[in-house]
C-alpha positions as CSV (number, residue, x, y, z in Angstrom):
1,X,39.5,-0.2,-3.5
2,X,36.0,-0.3,-5.0
3,X,32.7,0.3,-3.2
4,X,31.8,-3.3,-3.7
5,X,34.9,-4.4,-1.8
6,X,34.2,-2.1,1.1
7,X,30.4,-2.1,1.2
8,X,30.0,-3.5,4.7
9,X,32.8,-1.4,6.2
10,X,31.1,1.9,6.1
11,X,31.6,2.6,9.8
12,X,35.3,2.0,9.3
13,X,35.4,4.2,6.2
14,X,33.7,7.0,8.2
15,X,36.5,7.0,10.7
16,X,39.0,7.1,7.9
17,X,37.1,10.0,6.2
18,X,37.4,12.1,9.3
19,X,41.2,11.6,9.2
20,X,41.4,12.4,5.5
21,X,39.9,15.8,6.2
22,X,43.2,16.9,7.7
23,X,45.6,15.6,5.1
24,X,47.8,18.0,3.2
25,X,46.6,17.1,-0.3
26,X,43.2,18.9,-0.2
27,X,42.3,17.7,-3.7
28,X,41.6,14.3,-2.2
29,X,40.0,15.4,1.0
30,X,36.5,14.2,1.8
31,X,34.7,17.2,3.1
32,X,32.0,16.7,5.7
33,X,29.3,19.4,5.0
34,X,26.6,20.8,7.1
35,X,23.3,19.1,6.5
36,X,21.7,19.6,3.1
37,X,18.0,20.3,3.5
38,X,15.7,17.7,1.9
39,X,13.3,20.5,1.0
40,X,15.3,21.5,-2.0
41,X,15.6,18.0,-3.5
42,X,14.0,14.5,-3.4
43,X,10.5,15.8,-3.6
44,X,8.2,13.3,-5.5
45,X,4.7,14.2,-6.6
46,X,2.7,13.4,-3.5
47,X,-0.7,13.5,-5.2
48,X,-0.2,10.4,-7.2
49,X,1.2,8.2,-4.5
50,X,-0.6,5.2,-2.9
51,X,0.1,3.4,0.3
52,X,0.4,-0.3,1.2
53,X,1.1,-1.9,4.5
54,X,2.4,-5.4,5.2
55,X,3.6,-7.4,8.1
56,X,6.3,-10.0,7.4
57,X,8.4,-10.4,10.5
58,X,10.9,-7.9,12.0
59,X,10.1,-4.5,10.6
60,X,13.8,-3.6,10.4
61,X,14.4,-6.0,7.6
62,X,10.9,-5.6,6.1
63,X,11.6,-1.9,5.5
64,X,14.8,-2.6,3.7
65,X,13.1,-5.3,1.5
66,X,10.9,-2.7,-0.2
67,X,13.2,0.4,-0.1
68,X,15.0,-0.1,-3.4
69,X,12.1,-1.1,-5.6
70,X,11.5,1.1,-8.6
71,X,8.4,3.3,-7.8
72,X,8.7,3.1,-4.1
73,X,9.1,6.6,-2.7
74,X,9.5,6.0,1.0
75,X,9.0,3.5,3.7
76,X,8.0,3.8,7.4
77,X,8.1,1.1,10.1
78,X,5.3,0.9,12.6
79,X,2.5,-1.1,14.2
80,X,-0.8,-2.3,12.8
81,X,-3.4,-5.0,13.0
82,X,-4.3,-4.7,16.7
83,X,-6.6,-2.9,19.0
84,X,-4.2,-1.2,21.4
85,X,-4.1,2.6,21.2
86,X,-0.7,4.2,20.7
87,X,1.4,1.0,20.9
88,X,5.1,1.2,21.6
89,X,8.0,-1.2,20.8
90,X,8.0,-2.5,24.4
91,X,4.2,-2.5,24.7
92,X,2.7,-3.6,21.4
93,X,-0.4,-5.2,22.7
94,X,-1.9,-7.3,19.8
95,X,-0.3,-5.3,17.0
96,X,2.2,-6.7,14.4
97,X,5.4,-5.1,13.4
98,X,4.6,-3.6,10.0
99,X,6.0,-1.5,7.1
100,X,4.1,1.2,5.3
101,X,5.1,1.7,1.7
102,X,4.4,4.9,-0.3
103,X,4.6,4.1,-4.0
104,X,3.9,5.5,-7.4
105,X,1.3,3.2,-9.0
106,X,2.5,4.4,-12.5
107,X,5.8,2.6,-11.8
108,X,4.9,-0.3,-9.5
109,X,1.5,-1.9,-8.7
110,X,0.0,-3.4,-5.6
111,X,0.2,-6.8,-7.3
112,X,4.0,-6.2,-7.8
113,X,4.3,-5.4,-4.1
114,X,2.5,-8.6,-3.2
115,X,5.0,-10.6,-5.2
116,X,7.8,-9.1,-3.2
117,X,5.9,-9.7,0.0
118,X,5.6,-13.4,-0.7
119,X,9.1,-13.9,-1.8
120,X,10.6,-12.1,1.2
121,X,9.4,-14.2,4.1
122,X,8.1,-17.7,5.0
123,X,4.3,-17.3,5.0
124,X,4.0,-20.9,6.4
125,X,5.6,-20.1,9.8
126,X,3.1,-19.5,12.5
127,X,3.5,-16.2,14.4
128,X,7.2,-15.7,13.5
129,X,10.0,-15.5,11.1
130,X,13.1,-17.6,11.7
131,X,14.4,-17.0,15.2
132,X,11.9,-14.2,15.8
133,X,8.9,-15.9,17.3
134,X,5.8,-14.1,18.6
135,X,2.5,-12.6,17.7
136,X,4.1,-9.4,16.6
137,X,5.9,-11.2,13.8
138,X,2.9,-12.7,12.1
139,X,2.3,-12.5,8.4
140,X,-0.4,-10.0,7.3
141,X,-1.5,-8.2,4.1
142,X,-3.4,-5.1,4.9
143,X,-5.9,-3.8,2.3
144,X,-7.5,-0.4,1.7
145,X,-10.5,-1.5,-0.4
146,X,-12.3,-4.2,-2.4
147,X,-9.8,-4.3,-5.2
148,X,-6.8,-4.8,-2.9
149,X,-8.7,-7.4,-1.0
150,X,-9.4,-9.4,-4.2
151,X,-5.8,-9.1,-5.3
152,X,-4.6,-10.2,-1.9
153,X,-6.9,-13.2,-1.8
154,X,-5.9,-14.3,-5.3
155,X,-2.2,-14.0,-4.5
156,X,-2.7,-16.0,-1.3
157,X,-4.4,-18.8,-3.3
158,X,-1.5,-18.9,-5.7
159,X,1.0,-19.0,-2.8
160,X,-1.0,-21.8,-1.2
161,X,-0.9,-23.8,-4.5
162,X,2.9,-23.4,-4.5
163,X,3.2,-24.5,-0.9
164,X,1.2,-27.7,-1.4
165,X,1.5,-29.6,1.8
166,X,2.2,-26.6,4.1
167,X,-0.5,-24.2,5.1
168,X,0.0,-20.5,4.3
169,X,-0.7,-18.6,7.6
170,X,-0.9,-15.1,6.2
171,X,-3.9,-13.1,7.3
172,X,-5.7,-10.6,5.1
173,X,-7.1,-7.6,7.0
174,X,-8.7,-4.3,6.3
175,X,-6.2,-1.6,7.4
176,X,-7.2,0.3,10.5
177,X,-4.8,2.7,12.1
178,X,-1.1,2.5,11.2
179,X,1.0,3.7,14.1
180,X,4.6,4.8,13.1
181,X,7.3,3.3,15.3
182,X,9.7,5.2,17.4
183,X,12.5,7.2,15.6
184,X,15.3,4.7,16.5
185,X,13.5,2.0,14.5
186,X,13.2,4.0,11.3
187,X,15.8,3.3,8.6
188,X,17.5,1.0,11.0
189,X,19.8,-0.7,8.6
190,X,21.1,2.6,7.2
191,X,21.7,4.1,10.7
192,X,24.2,1.3,11.3
193,X,26.4,2.9,8.6
194,X,27.5,6.4,9.7
195,X,29.6,6.9,6.5
196,X,26.4,6.8,4.3
197,X,24.6,9.1,6.7
198,X,27.5,11.6,6.0
199,X,27.0,11.1,2.3
200,X,23.4,12.2,2.7
201,X,24.6,15.4,4.2
202,X,23.8,15.0,7.9
203,X,20.0,15.0,7.6
204,X,18.2,15.4,10.9
205,X,16.0,12.6,12.2
206,X,12.6,13.4,10.8
207,X,14.0,14.5,7.5
208,X,16.1,11.3,7.2
209,X,13.1,9.1,7.9
210,X,11.1,10.8,5.1
211,X,13.9,10.8,2.6
212,X,13.5,8.9,-0.6
213,X,17.3,8.6,-0.9
214,X,17.5,7.2,2.6
215,X,14.7,4.7,1.8
216,X,16.8,3.4,-1.1
217,X,20.1,3.3,0.8
218,X,18.4,1.5,3.6
219,X,17.7,-1.4,1.2
220,X,21.1,-1.0,-0.4
221,X,23.1,-1.6,2.8
222,X,21.1,-4.7,3.5
223,X,21.9,-5.9,0.0
224,X,18.2,-6.2,-0.8
225,X,18.1,-4.0,-3.9
226,X,17.5,-5.6,-7.3
227,X,21.0,-6.4,-8.6
228,X,21.1,-3.6,-11.3
229,X,20.1,-1.0,-8.7
230,X,22.7,-2.3,-6.2
231,X,25.3,-1.8,-8.9
232,X,24.1,1.7,-9.8
233,X,24.3,2.8,-6.2
234,X,27.8,1.2,-5.9
235,X,28.9,3.2,-8.9
236,X,27.4,6.5,-7.6
237,X,29.0,6.2,-4.2
238,X,32.3,5.3,-5.7
239,X,32.1,8.4,-7.9
240,X,31.4,10.6,-5.0
241,X,34.3,9.2,-3.0
242,X,36.7,9.8,-5.9
243,X,35.5,13.4,-6.2
244,X,35.8,13.9,-2.4
245,X,32.4,15.5,-2.0
246,X,30.1,13.2,0.1
247,X,26.6,14.5,-0.6
248,X,24.1,12.3,-2.4
249,X,21.5,14.3,-4.2
250,X,20.0,11.6,-6.4
251,X,20.3,7.9,-7.3
């Protein structure tokens, strides 16, 4: 069975892998290791990174949308756009669910991220996305300066031209404080697949949330990676399963 055939059965595969540990033929065992520290791998150059923040509906899916893009180093879900101090998931106040994207501008630009933003949600829906309706799901582009504000305004004009009869409701705001969400909301899609968490080497919570590999896999399990990247990750995981050593060190 290939990885493509079993992509959405990772939880089932994880249960199977625990059984395989005890089989007689150790050459085909999947060994579950102790956690592998992220400090020895997956360390991009922090000095060259930039940050972008968007709101485009539920932040669980929003985080996965950006995770697999070339040049995106890590993502964090949280709250922005409001006045409440220290908002929480059950007490957001006037904030919106948002995703913070740390990216390498040498590989992907703010303009590129804007294109993904527009293509990944319905900017014409007022205060909501699909069945998720409420002020916390409104569409917002947050900017960090004059150049980003200009790019955001130009991109909104283009989107409005494409929409024609429908009004684009997206707001453009200067970014204030971004409040990271609670741990259970970070890498939400990935955390639904225990087998892949094992492949990462049992990273603890904070390390998992900051992991570039976890960022990519979070988009992968939601099938939101560009097709070529989705295929590359398929192949990598399939190779690891065949070798029986479930630790992803790079993608």
